[in-house]
N, C-alpha and C positions, 0 to 999 in steps of 0.2 A: 878542166882543171880549175880549181878555185884560186883566185888571186885576191889578196886582201892586204891593205896597208896595215901592218902589224902595230904601227904607232897609234892607230886609231881603235885598236881592239883592247877591251879590258883584259888584263893579264890572266885572269881566271880561264879565259877561253883559248889562250895561246897553245897549251898542250893539245887541246882538241883540234885546233886548226892544223897542227902539224900532221895529224893523221888523215887530213883531207876530208872529202865529203862523206866517206864511210864512217870516219871518226865522229863527225858532227851528228850523223844520223844515230849512231850508237849512243852518243852522249845524250841526245834529246830523248831517245827511247828510254834510257836509264832514268832520266829525270821524271818521266811520267809513270814508269813501271812501279816504282817503290814509294811514291809520295803518299803522305797521310792527309794531305790537305783536302782530299776529295770527300772525306767523312765530315759531315756538318757537326756532329757531336764533338769530334776531336778538335775541330776548329774552334768551337766555343771554349773547350777546355784549355786550348793553347793560348787564348787571350789572357788567361790568368797567369801564364808562365813568365818567368824572368828570361831575358835573352840567353843566359847560360843554360837554363833548362831546355829552351827551344833547341839550342845547338846539340844538346844531349840526346835529342830525339833522332838525330842523324838522318833527317829527311833531306833528300837531294835538293829540293827546291829551297828549303830554308837555308841550307848550307850555301847554295849559290847566292841567295839574297845577302847573306852575311858577308861573303867574299866581295860582292859588288859594292856593298855599303862601305867596306874598308877602302876600296879604291875611290869611291865617291868622296869619302872623308878627306883623303889626301888631296883630291882635286879642289875641294872646297877651301882647304887651307891654303893651297897655292893661289887660288883666286882671291882670297882675302888678303894675302901678302901683296899681290899685284895691285889691288885696289888701294892698299895703304901706301904703296910706293908712289902711286899716281897723285896722292894727296900732298906729297912732300914738295 
């Protein structure tokens, strides 16, 4: 049985963790099964795309990165606020 402190897990992974180890395996398999990042030509094309266009590709890895970036942005803002409070 998988035991994880959910407070330490990015929110994007919480639904996957609720399904247990089988859910994790299924999620990871899905990430790799349909990604377009393995094609070198596609990767070069994607460098020219705006973030909204990248999300429109509906690539699981890109979508995961976007969700993680949202959470990181929130954490950066919290960290910034804490640092400002310490300066007072």
